Residue, then its C-alpha position, 0 to 999 in steps of 0.5 A: m498458487d496463481i498470481e493474476l494481474i488485476k489492474e495496471n495503469d499510470e499509477g502502477k500494477t496490482y496483482q492478486a495472489d491467494n489471500f493477499k495482493i502484491l502492489y507496485r506504485y510509481k514515485g509520486v502516486i497517492a494511494g488510500d486517501n480515504s477512510e473506507n477500508v477494512r483492516e489492512i496490513i502492509y509489508f513494504i518490500t522496496g522503496s520509501a513512502e510517506i504514511t498518514l494515519r488519522d492526523k499523524t504522518w511519518i516516513v517508512k523505508s523498506p523493509a517495513k510493516v504498517e497496519f491501518p485499522a478498519e474505517t480509519f483515514h489513511k494515505i500512502k504517498s510514494l516517495t520512490d517507486i515502491s512495492f508492497i504486500l497487502f493483507e486485507k482483514 
C-alpha cells in the first residue's frame, strides 16, 4: 500500500491511501461547508472539532466517528489541530 501526499497548503495536508484519505487540518480551519458530497465516513484520530450536519451542531473529541449522508450540508471546524481518516462511498 502506498500513501501519497496529494495536497498541502496553509489548511493542512491530505494523503491518498488505497481506498481512503488521511487528513490533517490546523486549528481554526473549516472543511466541507457545502452539500456537494458523496456519503462520507470520518474517523477522528486526534483533536477536537465542531461538526455541523444540516441544522444541528455539536463538538466531537477524538477518537470519534461521524457520518455525513450524500448531498447533505455539512461542515467541520477544527477547534484544535486534527487528524482523521475519510472514507467516501
